[in-house]
C-alpha positions in Angstrom: -3.6 2.0 -10.0 -2.0 1.6 -13.4 -1.7 -1.3 -15.8 -3.6 -2.9 -18.6 -6.0 -4.8 -16.3 -6.3 -5.4 -12.5 -3.5 -7.6 -11.3 -5.8 -10.2 -9.9 -7.3 -10.8 -13.3 -3.9 -11.2 -15.0 -2.6 -13.5 -12.2 -5.7 -15.7 -12.2 -4.5 -18.1 -14.9 -1.1 -18.7 -13.3 0.1 -22.3 -12.7 -0.5 -24.1 -9.4 2.3 -23.9 -6.8 5.0 -26.5 -7.1 5.5 -29.3 -4.6 8.5 -28.2 -2.4 10.7 -30.0 0.0 9.5 -28.0 3.0 7.6 -28.7 6.2 4.4 -27.3 4.6 3.3 -26.3 1.2 2.0 -23.1 -0.4 -0.3 -21.4 -0.3 -0.5 -20.1 3.3 -2.7 -17.3 4.3 -0.5 -14.7 6.0 -1.0 -13.4 9.5 -2.8 -10.0 9.4 -3.0 -6.8 11.4 -5.9 -4.8 12.9 -5.9 -1.0 12.8 -4.9 0.7 16.0 -5.2 4.4 16.8 -1.8 4.7 18.6 1.3 2.6 19.2 0.7 0.2 22.1 3.2 0.3 25.0 4.3 -2.0 27.8 6.2 -5.2 28.1 6.0 -7.9 25.4 5.7 -5.7 22.3 8.0 -5.4 19.4 7.7 -2.8 16.6 8.6 -2.7 12.9 8.1 -0.1 10.2 5.1 -0.8 8.0 6.5 -1.2 4.5 4.6 0.2 1.5 4.9 -2.8 -0.9 3.5 -6.2 -1.8 3.1 -8.6 1.0 5.0 -11.8 0.0 5.6 -15.3 1.4 8.8 -16.8 0.1 9.2 -20.6 -0.1 12.7 -21.8 -0.9 13.6 -25.5 -0.5 17.2 -25.1 -1.5 16.4 -25.5 -5.2 13.0 -24.2 -6.1 11.7 -20.7 -5.2 8.0 -19.8 -5.0 6.8 -16.3 -4.3 3.2 -16.0 -3.0 1.1 -12.8 -2.7 -1.2 -11.9 0.2 -4.2 -13.4 -1.7 -2.3 -16.7 -2.4 -1.4 -16.0 -6.0 2.1 -16.5 -7.5 4.3 -13.4 -7.9 7.5 -15.0 -9.2 7.1 -14.3 -12.9 6.8 -10.5 -12.1 10.0 -10.5 -10.0 12.6 -12.8 -11.7 15.5 -10.9 -10.1 14.1 -11.8 -6.7 13.8 -15.5 -7.5 17.4 -15.4 -8.4 18.3 -13.5 -5.2 16.6 -16.1 -3.0 18.6 -18.9 -4.5 21.7 -17.2 -3.0 20.3 -17.6 0.5 20.9 -20.6 2.8 17.8 -22.9 2.5 15.4 -24.5 2.9 13.2 -21.8 4.5 9.9 -20.0 4.4 10.0 -16.2 4.9 7.2 -13.6 5.4 7.9 -10.1 4.3 7.4 -7.3 1.8 8.5 -6.8 -1.8 9.5 -3.2 -2.3 11.2 -0.9 -4.7 13.6 1.6 -3.2 14.5 4.8 -4.9 16.5 7.8 -3.8 13.2 9.3 -2.6 12.3 6.2 -0.7 9.8 3.5 -1.4 7.9 3.8 -4.7 4.6 1.8 -4.8 3.8 3.0 -8.2 6.9 1.4 -9.7 6.0 -1.8 -7.9 2.6 -1.8 -9.6 4.2 -1.5 -13.0 5.8 -4.8 -12.5 2.5 -6.6 -12.7 2.6 -6.6 -16.5 1.5 -9.5 -18.8 4.5 -9.2 -21.1 7.5 -11.1 -19.9 9.8 -8.9 -22.0 8.5 -5.8 -20.2 8.8 -7.4 -16.8 12.5 -8.3 -17.4 13.2 -4.8 -18.7 11.7 -3.3 -15.6 13.5 -5.7 -13.4 16.9 -4.6 -14.8 16.0 -0.9 -14.8 14.5 -0.8 -11.2 15.1 -4.1 -9.3 13.0 -4.9 -6.3 14.1 -5.7 -2.8 12.7 -7.9 0.0 12.2 -6.9 3.6 12.0 -10.1 5.7 10.1 -9.8 9.0 9.3 -13.3 10.0 10.7 -16.9 9.6 8.0 -19.6 9.3 10.2 -22.6 8.5 13.9 -23.4 8.5 15.3 -26.7 7.2 12.7 -29.4 8.0 11.4 -27.4 11.1 8.0 -25.8 11.0 8.3 -22.6 13.2 4.8 -21.4 13.0 3.9 -22.7 16.5 7.0 -21.0 18.1 6.6 -17.6 19.8 7.6 -14.6 17.7 10.6 -13.9 19.9 12.1 -17.4 19.0 11.3 -16.9 15.3 13.0 -13.6 15.3 16.2 -15.0 16.9 16.3 -17.7 14.2 15.8 -15.1 11.5 18.7 -13.0 12.9 20.9 -16.1 12.8 19.8 -16.9 9.3 20.2 -13.4 7.9 22.6 -11.6 10.3 23.1 -8.6 8.0 21.0 -9.7 5.0 22.2 -10.4 1.5 21.0 -7.5 -0.7 18.5 -7.3 -2.2 17.2 -9.4 0.8 17.4 -7.9 4.2 15.8 -8.1 7.7 13.4 -5.4 8.5 14.5 -3.1 11.4 12.7 -3.8 14.7 12.8 -2.6 18.2 11.2 -3.2 21.6 11.4 0.6 22.4 8.1 2.2 21.9 9.7 5.7 21.9 11.9 4.6 18.9 8.9 3.2 17.2 7.1 6.6 17.6 10.2 8.3 16.2 10.1 6.0 13.1 6.4 6.7 12.7 7.0 10.5 12.6 10.3 10.8 10.8 10.1 8.2 8.0 6.7 8.8 6.5 8.4 10.9 3.8 10.5 7.8 2.8 7.3 6.0 1.9 6.7 4.0 5.1 3.0 3.5 5.8 3.2 3.6 9.6 4.3 1.1 12.3 3.4 -2.6 13.0 3.2 -3.8 16.6 3.5 -7.5 17.4 3.4 -9.6 20.6 6.7 -11.4 21.3 4.9 -14.4 22.8 2.5 -15.1 19.9 2.7 -18.0 17.5 2.1 -17.4 13.8 -1.6 -17.3 13.2 -2.5 -17.4 9.5 -5.4 -15.2 8.5 -5.8 -13.8 12.1 -5.6 -10.1 12.7 -3.5 -10.3 15.9 -0.9 -7.7 15.0 -1.6 -4.0 15.3 -1.0 -1.5 12.5 -0.8 2.2 13.2 -1.1 4.1 10.0 -0.7 7.8 9.2 -3.9 9.7 8.9 -4.0 13.3 7.7 -6.7 15.6 6.5 -7.0 17.8 3.5 -9.6 20.3 2.2 -10.6 19.5 -1.4 -12.7 20.9 -4.1 -15.6 18.7 -5.3 -15.2 18.8 -9.1 -17.8 16.1 -9.9 -19.4 12.8 -8.8 -20.2 9.3 -9.9 -23.6 7.7 -9.5 -24.0 4.7 -7.2 -24.0 1.4 -9.1 -27.4 0.7 -10.6 -28.9 3.9 -9.0 -28.2 6.5 -11.6 -30.3 9.6 -10.9 -31.2 8.3 -7.5 -28.0 8.1 -5.4 -24.5 9.5 -5.5 -21.8 6.8 -5.3 -18.7 9.0 -4.7 -17.5 12.6 -4.7 -14.6 13.4 -7.0 -11.9 15.4 -5.2 -9.6 18.0 -6.6 -6.6 20.2 -5.7 -5.2 23.2 -7.4 -1.5 23.3 -8.5 0.7 26.4 -8.5 -0.6 27.5 -11.8 -4.2 27.5 -10.6 -5.2 24.3 -12.5 -7.5 21.9 -10.7 -6.5 18.2 -10.8 -8.4 15.2 -9.8 -6.7 13.6 -6.8 -9.1 10.9 -5.5 -12.6 10.3 -4.2 -14.7 9.8 -1.1 -17.6 7.5 -0.8 -18.0 7.2 2.9 -21.7 8.0 3.1 -24.6 6.1 4.4 -27.3 5.1 1.9 -29.8 7.9 2.9 -27.0 10.4 2.6 -26.1 9.3 -0.9 -29.7 9.9 -1.9 -29.7 13.3 -0.3 -26.6 14.3 -2.1 -28.4 14.2 -5.5 -30.5 17.3 -4.5 -27.6 19.0 -2.8 -25.3 18.8 -5.8 -27.9 19.5 -8.5 -27.5 23.3 -8.5 -23.8 22.9 -9.3 -24.0 20.5 -12.2 -22.5 22.0 -15.4 -21.8 21.0 -19.0 -19.0 23.6 -19.3 -15.8 21.6 -20.0 -13.7 24.6 -18.9 -15.0 24.4 -15.4 -13.7 22.1 -12.7 -11.3 19.5 -14.0 -11.4 21.0 -17.5 -7.8 22.1 -17.5 -6.1 19.4 -15.4 -6.2 15.7 -14.8 -9.7 14.4 -14.9 -11.5 11.4 -13.4 -12.0 10.0 -16.9 -8.3 10.2 -17.9 -7.4 6.9 -19.5 -5.5 4.6 -17.1 -4.1 1.2 -17.8 -5.6 0.0 -14.5 -9.1 1.2 -15.3 -9.5 -0.6 -18.6 -13.1 -1.8 -18.8 -14.0 0.0 -15.6 -16.8 2.5 -15.2 -15.2 6.0 -15.7 -18.3 8.2 -16.5 -18.9 11.1 -14.1 -21.0 14.2 -13.6 -19.1 17.6 -13.8 -19.7 20.2 -11.1 -18.8 23.8 -10.8 -15.7 23.9 -8.5 -17.5 25.7 -5.7 -18.1 23.2 -2.9 -15.3 22.3 -0.5 -15.1 19.4 1.9 -12.5 18.1 4.4 -11.5 14.4 4.0 -9.1 12.2 5.9 -6.5 10.1 4.0 -3.8 7.7 5.0 -1.3 7.8 2.1 -0.2 9.7 -1.0 0.9 8.1 -4.2 2.7 10.8 -6.1 0.2 13.7 -6.2 -2.9 11.6 -5.6 -4.6 9.8 -2.7 -3.7 6.1 -2.8 -6.9 4.9 -1.3 -10.4 6.2 -1.0 -10.7 9.0 1.6 -13.1 9.4 4.5 -15.5 12.4 4.4 -15.1 14.5 7.5 -17.3 17.6 7.0 -18.4 20.3 4.5 -16.2 23.5 4.5 -18.5 26.4 3.4 -16.0 28.8 5.0 -13.1 27.6 2.8 -12.5 29.3 -0.6 -12.1 26.7 -3.3 -8.9 28.4 -4.6 -7.3 27.8 -1.2 -7.5 24.0 -1.7 -4.0 23.5 -3.1 -1.3 20.8 -3.0 0.7 22.9 -0.5 -1.4 21.6 2.4 -0.1 18.1 1.7 3.6 19.1 2.2 3.7 17.8 5.8 5.9 14.7 5.3 9.6 15.6 4.8 11.3 12.9 2.7 13.9 11.0 4.6 16.7 8.9 3.3 15.6 5.2 3.5 19.2 4.2 4.2 19.1 6.0 7.6 16.6 3.4 8.8 18.2 0.5 7.0 21.6 1.2 8.4 20.2 0.6 11.9 18.5 -2.7 11.0 21.0 -5.0 12.7 20.7 -3.2 16.1 17.2 -4.6 16.8 
């Protein structure tokens, strides 16, 4: 992540939510999703694309707008163009959805992260240069009616009536009851930045904080060179905290792309001896020529960035769910060692499995759900 400090630190001193003329007041914990291995089928399910953005609850009482993040913090100051956009909608209402930034290549989570900046002038400049959009997928209140106790099917109908075609940059997320179409979305639109598919029960009420939805995310594997490691917290010299992963570019330069720390405590201690023969002080080895784990980042200000350099000899297979640019967005899951894999074969080319798709292809069909 990039930025001068973690967003939760910069948002901590924000003012309390205003009192709004709505059936209930912010903050509200959003309804959540549990991870599923495959798209559920059968009667009573509906499916939506899983947007790669910031979860956001929008409270609009016809006058005031309040944007709430997933962790109940205010988002409005970082998205002034969206506050203005919601005032053009028919209110009062409370929406659940996702803030996203859409580019010609699809959704860009990195650009969205840049918006969490402490300087108002910087935020407004970014808002003009690359404005955000909002994908609404649930309606929790309309007028003076609290809809949280209504089944999803009824809430969806009211959302379609409220936003029949959307008012850009606010639109309804596409949805379907056809599991085959949901599988098609899952496979074709990963390249546009979608994170997978969300499945919901049509007969369910809105359940704040409950993981009653199902999210099916993309999971792929990659063979990576281990270019270094970090010690486990407070256990330097005793246990490895994470392995630092690298991939070679077309010029043969090794770049840091992420980490894996999915080891049990005894395994982390065993790794110390396993990795010891490969420790090197030679700056030209491993990440010496490319991006390193210690490269300054606005998001890692004040964070622990020290690491131990290794000869780029060991290879492992990891599972990952999402790429952000040319790096793994989240920590990866260690699968196995690959002693049979030459390190130089661990290149970016193995990640070229998701063909970018035009986001408008999906959005153009949003009113057919």
